[in-house]
Backbone as ProteinMPNN parsed JSONL, in Angstrom:
{"seq_chain_A": "XXXXXXXXXXXXXXXXXXXXXXXXXXXXXXXXXXXXXXXXXXXXXXXXXXXXXXXXXXXXXXXXXXXXXXXXXXXXXXXXXXXXXXXXXXXXXXXXXXXXXXXXXXXXXXXXXXX", "coords_chain_A": {"N_chain_A": [[0.571, -0.961, -0.414], [1.98, 1.101, -0.651], [1.517, 2.755, -2.872], [-0.502, 4.082, -1.951], [-2.474, 7.575, -1.676], [-2.346, 9.865, 0.522], [-5.409, 10.802, 2.302], [-7.848, 13.634, 2.265], [-8.384, 15.838, 4.778], [-11.301, 16.595, 6.247], [-10.593, 19.558, 7.332], [-8.636, 20.475, 5.846], [-9.61, 20.52, 3.036], [-11.594, 22.466, 3.191], [-10.11, 24.798, 3.72], [-8.667, 24.672, 1.177], [-10.598, 25.75, -0.468], [-11.254, 27.524, 0.608], [-9.154, 29.071, -0.531], [-9.156, 28.88, -3.311], [-9.652, 30.484, -6.35], [-12.256, 32.113, -7.601], [-14.46, 31.593, -9.679], [-15.481, 33.348, -12.536], [-18.261, 35.858, -12.902], [-21.259, 34.755, -14.537], [-22.768, 36.643, -16.618], [-25.272, 38.581, -18.656], [-25.79, 39.471, -22.093], [-25.003, 42.71, -22.779], [-25.072, 43.647, -19.896], [-22.96, 44.466, -19.119], [-23.105, 47.042, -19.948], [-24.674, 48.104, -18.301], [-23.611, 49.208, -16.28], [-22.525, 51.313, -16.581], [-23.777, 53.597, -17.499], [-25.097, 55.517, -15.95], [-22.859, 57.425, -16.228], [-21.615, 60.363, -16.302], [-21.408, 62.597, -19.036], [-19.374, 65.081, -21.388], [-20.695, 67.314, -23.894], [-20.477, 68.76, -26.511], [-21.153, 71.368, -28.893], [-19.757, 72.534, -32.022], [-19.859, 75.394, -33.461], [-17.611, 76.629, -35.556], [-14.697, 77.963, -36.168], [-11.917, 80.558, -35.494], [-9.16, 81.787, -36.543], [-7.232, 84.363, -34.538], [-5.449, 87.293, -34.054], [-3.421, 89.085, -31.507], [-4.16, 91.522, -31.01], [-6.556, 92.124, -32.696], [-7.811, 90.456, -31.185], [-7.845, 92.182, -28.383], [-8.999, 94.576, -29.531], [-12.051, 93.636, -29.76], [-14.937, 94.272, -28.666], [-18.428, 95.174, -27.241], [-21.043, 94.239, -29.739], [-18.971, 93.716, -31.69], [-17.85, 91.421, -34.435], [-16.95, 88.692, -34.952], [-15.814, 86.634, -37.783], [-16.206, 83.316, -38.862], [-14.997, 79.912, -39.786], [-16.75, 78.691, -41.283], [-19.434, 78.373, -43.5], [-23.027, 79.424, -43.575], [-25.552, 77.634, -42.8], [-23.875, 75.216, -42.987], [-23.036, 72.084, -41.348], [-22.911, 71.807, -37.472], [-20.412, 70.732, -35.696], [-20.152, 67.901, -33.493], [-19.326, 66.751, -30.607], [-18.408, 64.335, -28.203], [-17.235, 64.27, -24.942], [-14.886, 65.446, -25.987], [-14.088, 64.183, -28.313], [-15.133, 63.496, -31.885], [-18.542, 62.923, -32.79], [-20.734, 62.717, -33.909], [-22.54, 64.688, -36.442], [-24.8, 68.35, -36.746], [-27.551, 69.745, -37.454], [-27.796, 73.346, -35.829], [-30.683, 74.57, -33.59], [-33.419, 76.362, -32.213], [-35.13, 75.086, -29.623], [-37.98, 75.707, -27.573], [-36.982, 78.392, -27.067], [-34.323, 77.757, -26.326], [-31.336, 76.972, -27.502], [-30.33, 73.981, -29.692], [-29.09, 71.151, -30.962], [-30.0, 69.348, -33.732], [-29.037, 65.934, -35.068], [-27.646, 64.905, -38.166], [-26.061, 63.564, -39.028], [-24.142, 60.758, -37.508], [-20.835, 60.295, -37.156], [-18.95, 57.812, -38.234], [-20.386, 55.717, -37.326], [-20.803, 53.578, -38.617], [-18.336, 51.756, -38.311], [-18.086, 52.203, -35.055], [-20.778, 50.171, -34.418], [-19.768, 48.045, -35.434], [-17.08, 47.224, -34.639], [-18.418, 46.601, -31.972], [-19.464, 44.414, -31.801]], "CA_chain_A": [[0.067, -0.233, -0.43], [3.028, 2.092, -0.655], [1.355, 3.634, -3.598], [-1.945, 5.162, -1.622], [-2.37, 8.465, -1.357], [-3.181, 10.127, 1.954], [-6.342, 11.72, 2.184], [-7.347, 14.886, 2.913], [-8.887, 15.998, 6.058], [-12.163, 17.854, 5.985], [-10.851, 21.136, 7.476], [-7.94, 20.974, 4.75], [-10.597, 20.444, 1.773], [-12.501, 23.641, 3.193], [-9.069, 25.536, 3.61], [-8.246, 24.99, 0.082], [-11.696, 25.762, -1.163], [-11.322, 29.304, 0.622], [-8.358, 29.976, -1.208], [-9.673, 29.064, -4.516], [-9.924, 31.381, -7.446], [-13.396, 32.173, -7.816], [-14.897, 31.318, -11.154], [-16.0, 34.885, -13.348], [-19.91, 35.531, -12.895], [-21.976, 34.685, -15.868], [-23.678, 38.37, -17.43], [-26.076, 38.47, -19.67], [-25.498, 40.092, -23.177], [-25.072, 44.008, -22.588], [-25.326, 43.505, -18.581], [-21.416, 45.183, -18.492], [-23.498, 48.355, -20.485], [-25.583, 49.038, -17.052], [-22.351, 49.715, -15.56], [-21.796, 52.554, -17.928], [-25.004, 54.497, -18.538], [-24.885, 56.879, -15.49], [-21.61, 57.673, -16.236], [-21.432, 61.302, -17.094], [-20.378, 62.89, -20.162], [-19.587, 66.508, -21.731], [-21.367, 66.866, -24.857], [-19.504, 70.317, -26.713], [-21.437, 71.656, -30.092], [-18.878, 73.418, -32.089], [-20.205, 75.696, -34.925], [-16.91, 77.154, -36.442], [-13.329, 78.416, -35.517], [-11.735, 81.705, -35.987], [-8.169, 82.587, -35.541], [-7.205, 85.388, -34.63], [-4.042, 87.91, -33.661], [-3.9, 89.31, -30.113], [-4.162, 92.93, -31.606], [-7.762, 92.142, -33.052], [-8.687, 90.216, -29.763], [-7.626, 93.053, -28.045], [-9.911, 95.429, -30.204], [-13.335, 93.124, -29.328], [-16.158, 94.893, -27.889], [-19.721, 95.016, -27.523], [-20.974, 94.597, -31.325], [-18.171, 93.391, -32.52], [-18.422, 90.625, -35.35], [-16.173, 87.604, -35.534], [-16.385, 85.737, -38.886], [-15.709, 82.128, -38.244], [-14.553, 79.458, -40.744], [-17.788, 77.858, -41.593], [-20.686, 78.637, -44.078], [-24.481, 79.392, -42.918], [-26.152, 76.426, -43.185], [-22.739, 74.067, -42.625], [-23.345, 71.417, -40.141], [-22.065, 71.939, -36.465], [-19.7, 69.536, -34.716], [-20.844, 67.097, -31.898], [-18.167, 66.159, -29.508], [-18.532, 63.943, -26.639], [-15.436, 64.066, -24.389], [-13.524, 65.974, -26.855], [-14.175, 63.153, -29.5], [-16.235, 63.486, -32.624], [-19.532, 61.683, -32.8], [-21.46, 63.404, -34.95], [-22.733, 66.604, -36.984], [-25.706, 68.681, -36.88], [-28.234, 71.264, -37.142], [-28.541, 74.357, -34.962], [-32.056, 75.063, -33.847], [-34.384, 76.795, -31.586], [-35.795, 74.48, -28.74], [-38.908, 75.848, -26.509], [-36.47, 79.92, -27.223], [-32.921, 77.213, -26.306], [-30.279, 76.483, -28.731], [-30.462, 72.92, -29.395], [-28.787, 70.663, -31.894], [-30.535, 68.045, -34.563], [-28.625, 64.949, -35.284], [-27.588, 64.85, -39.274], [-24.718, 62.432, -39.227], [-23.743, 60.044, -36.451], [-19.537, 59.899, -37.555], [-17.975, 56.452, -37.521], [-21.107, 54.729, -36.603], [-20.404, 51.849, -38.941], [-17.022, 51.037, -37.615], [-18.359, 51.786, -33.669], [-21.212, 49.507, -34.21], [-19.057, 46.744, -36.156], [-16.439, 46.825, -33.456], [-19.106, 46.153, -30.413], [-19.912, 42.642, -31.878]], "C_chain_A": [[0.915, 1.5, -0.412], [2.627, 3.069, -1.856], [-0.286, 4.624, -3.486], [-1.596, 6.623, -1.349], [-2.889, 9.127, -0.23], [-4.356, 10.964, 1.325], [-6.556, 12.73, 2.843], [-8.26, 14.946, 4.008], [-10.496, 17.158, 5.695], [-11.885, 19.534, 5.979], [-9.368, 21.118, 6.353], [-8.664, 21.014, 3.466], [-11.064, 21.921, 2.206], [-11.608, 24.66, 3.272], [-8.801, 25.953, 2.017], [-9.179, 25.523, -0.347], [-11.727, 27.48, -0.832], [-10.298, 29.807, -0.139], [-8.433, 29.727, -2.807], [-10.499, 29.965, -5.387], [-11.244, 31.674, -7.952], [-13.798, 32.42, -9.618], [-15.755, 33.085, -11.631], [-17.717, 34.392, -13.422], [-20.352, 35.567, -14.41], [-23.039, 35.806, -16.471], [-24.416, 37.567, -18.788], [-25.662, 39.356, -20.636], [-26.013, 41.665, -22.776], [-25.017, 44.19, -20.938], [-24.117, 44.429, -18.368], [-22.197, 46.899, -18.824], [-24.094, 49.248, -19.259], [-24.745, 49.454, -16.092], [-21.994, 51.282, -15.35], [-22.869, 53.382, -17.848], [-25.275, 55.342, -17.693], [-24.019, 57.755, -15.443], [-21.316, 59.135, -16.8], [-20.93, 61.789, -17.951], [-20.383, 64.427, -20.791], [-19.991, 66.589, -23.168], [-21.133, 68.674, -25.229], [-20.321, 70.278, -28.403], [-20.473, 72.928, -30.468], [-19.187, 74.087, -33.436], [-19.548, 76.761, -35.688], [-15.744, 77.694, -35.337], [-13.285, 79.689, -35.94], [-10.367, 81.839, -35.419], [-7.894, 84.099, -35.747], [-5.563, 86.23, -33.803], [-4.083, 88.59, -32.358], [-4.448, 90.916, -30.016], [-5.561, 92.898, -31.424], [-8.288, 91.391, -31.958], [-8.944, 91.589, -29.059], [-8.691, 94.089, -28.3], [-11.399, 94.846, -30.129], [-13.984, 94.046, -28.65], [-17.97, 94.539, -28.016], [-19.722, 95.253, -28.728], [-20.304, 93.858, -32.028], [-18.58, 91.665, -33.06], [-16.984, 89.584, -35.505], [-16.356, 86.428, -36.53], [-15.444, 84.358, -38.574], [-15.435, 81.164, -39.722], [-15.817, 78.267, -41.113], [-19.018, 79.008, -42.514], [-21.728, 78.903, -43.151], [-24.749, 78.254, -43.251], [-25.209, 75.256, -43.007], [-23.508, 73.287, -41.654], [-22.51, 71.831, -38.91], [-21.074, 70.547, -36.443], [-20.017, 69.053, -33.634], [-19.694, 66.587, -31.752], [-18.884, 65.38, -28.011], [-17.048, 63.93, -26.086], [-14.428, 64.659, -25.568], [-12.977, 64.809, -28.19], [-15.445, 63.544, -30.83], [-17.001, 62.873, -33.177], [-20.43, 62.217, -33.604], [-21.513, 64.881, -35.494], [-24.294, 66.834, -37.355], [-26.346, 69.566, -36.85], [-28.248, 72.226, -36.291], [-29.331, 74.908, -34.938], [-32.568, 75.431, -32.558], [-35.154, 75.427, -30.84], [-36.928, 75.406, -27.774], [-37.601, 77.897, -26.109], [-34.371, 79.553, -26.575], [-32.302, 76.608, -27.403], [-30.489, 75.123, -28.586], [-29.566, 72.187, -30.938], [-29.384, 69.197, -32.408], [-29.533, 67.393, -35.236], [-28.512, 64.884, -36.645], [-27.06, 63.288, -39.416], [-24.123, 61.938, -38.012], [-21.932, 59.914, -37.2], [-19.085, 58.781, -37.454], [-18.65, 55.364, -37.219], [-21.094, 53.492, -37.697], [-19.514, 51.371, -38.462], [-17.337, 51.16, -35.977], [-19.43, 50.324, -33.669], [-20.658, 48.065, -34.707], [-18.088, 46.405, -34.841], [-17.591, 46.423, -31.989], [-19.387, 44.773, -30.826], [-19.252, 41.933, -32.638]], "O_chain_A": [[0.464, 2.628, -0.213], [3.257, 4.123, -1.95], [-0.903, 5.356, -4.258], [-0.513, 6.895, -0.832], [-4.078, 8.888, -0.015], [-4.356, 11.59, 0.265], [-5.879, 13.03, 3.826], [-8.98, 13.957, 4.145], [-10.558, 18.2, 5.042], [-12.384, 20.428, 5.295], [-9.14, 22.299, 6.092], [-8.094, 21.769, 2.678], [-10.817, 22.71, 1.294], [-12.121, 25.715, 2.899], [-8.726, 27.11, 1.603], [-8.636, 26.325, -1.107], [-12.051, 28.396, -1.587], [-10.405, 30.982, -0.491], [-7.722, 30.433, -3.522], [-11.702, 30.186, -5.25], [-11.276, 31.34, -9.137], [-13.416, 33.258, -10.435], [-16.504, 33.716, -10.884], [-18.268, 33.34, -13.745], [-19.861, 36.285, -15.281], [-24.197, 35.458, -16.706], [-24.228, 36.575, -19.493], [-25.025, 40.275, -20.121], [-27.193, 41.881, -22.501], [-24.849, 45.397, -20.763], [-24.216, 45.208, -17.421], [-21.92, 47.844, -18.086], [-24.089, 50.472, -19.127], [-25.156, 50.049, -15.095], [-21.499, 52.027, -14.504], [-22.521, 54.317, -18.569], [-25.812, 56.311, -18.23], [-24.155, 58.79, -14.789], [-20.711, 59.12, -17.872], [-19.717, 61.58, -17.95], [-21.458, 65.018, -20.684], [-19.463, 65.664, -23.786], [-21.481, 69.605, -24.502], [-20.13, 69.284, -29.103], [-20.302, 73.939, -29.786], [-18.864, 73.511, -34.475], [-20.165, 77.617, -36.322], [-15.84, 77.806, -34.115], [-14.2, 80.167, -36.61], [-10.177, 81.977, -34.211], [-8.18, 84.829, -36.696], [-4.784, 85.594, -33.093], [-5.275, 88.658, -32.059], [-5.057, 91.371, -29.048], [-6.058, 93.394, -30.413], [-9.449, 91.718, -31.711], [-10.058, 92.112, -29.103], [-9.304, 94.502, -27.316], [-12.186, 95.715, -30.505], [-13.268, 94.704, -27.895], [-18.519, 93.764, -28.8], [-18.946, 96.066, -29.23], [-20.813, 93.279, -32.988], [-19.293, 90.874, -32.442], [-16.065, 89.925, -36.25], [-16.945, 85.398, -36.203], [-14.284, 84.355, -38.162], [-15.687, 81.743, -40.778], [-15.586, 77.059, -41.158], [-19.323, 80.152, -42.175], [-21.506, 78.68, -41.961], [-24.064, 77.777, -44.156], [-25.791, 74.181, -42.86], [-24.537, 73.745, -41.159], [-21.375, 72.227, -39.175], [-21.161, 69.56, -37.174], [-20.193, 69.823, -32.69], [-19.068, 66.018, -32.646], [-19.614, 65.826, -27.125], [-16.005, 63.648, -26.677], [-13.323, 64.199, -25.857], [-11.892, 64.692, -28.759], [-16.593, 63.844, -30.503], [-16.61, 62.156, -34.098], [-21.004, 61.194, -33.979], [-20.857, 65.874, -35.178], [-24.985, 66.029, -37.978], [-25.899, 70.498, -36.182], [-29.169, 71.878, -35.553], [-29.456, 75.812, -35.764], [-32.115, 74.741, -31.644], [-35.798, 74.719, -31.615], [-36.202, 75.967, -26.954], [-37.577, 78.397, -24.984], [-33.476, 80.385, -26.429], [-32.843, 75.772, -28.127], [-30.839, 74.778, -27.457], [-29.52, 72.897, -31.942], [-29.307, 68.155, -31.757], [-28.966, 68.083, -36.084], [-29.697, 64.719, -36.936], [-27.588, 62.246, -39.803], [-23.511, 62.798, -37.379], [-22.03, 59.066, -38.086], [-18.67, 58.576, -36.313], [-18.139, 54.287, -36.915], [-21.486, 52.398, -37.292], [-19.771, 50.256, -38.008], [-16.863, 50.2, -35.371], [-19.024, 49.373, -33.0], [-21.193, 47.033, -34.301], [-18.324, 45.438, -34.116], [-17.075, 45.868, -31.018], [-19.546, 43.974, -29.903], [-19.503, 40.732, -32.736]]}, "name": "protein", "num_of_chains": 1, "seq": "XXXXXXXXXXXXXXXXXXXXXXXXXXXXXXXXXXXXXXXXXXXXXXXXXXXXXXXXXXXXXXXXXXXXXXXXXXXXXXXXXXXXXXXXXXXXXXXXXXXXXXXXXXXXXXXXXXX"}
């Protein structure tokens, strides 16, 4: 009986089970998204840009007009956390500025990478 293995005591089995690596939880598809649904994001709408010299900036006052690099009617860029995600039309809703999304930028790649 030299080849017999010693049997583990119940105490040894319990100790081993306490130190075992737990198995990962099984989650339903999309459950991970629930974890981030309430994370706040910064949305910025950019209607255009302008480059000014310091002397021009110092001359600005009430009623000054600064020309932007876009034409009237061009879509505005919509950024989420400084990443371009869409383009849209500036509009007014109940006397407040708003943006109507007309194009989601890179949506095909984003949707493809999710699956």
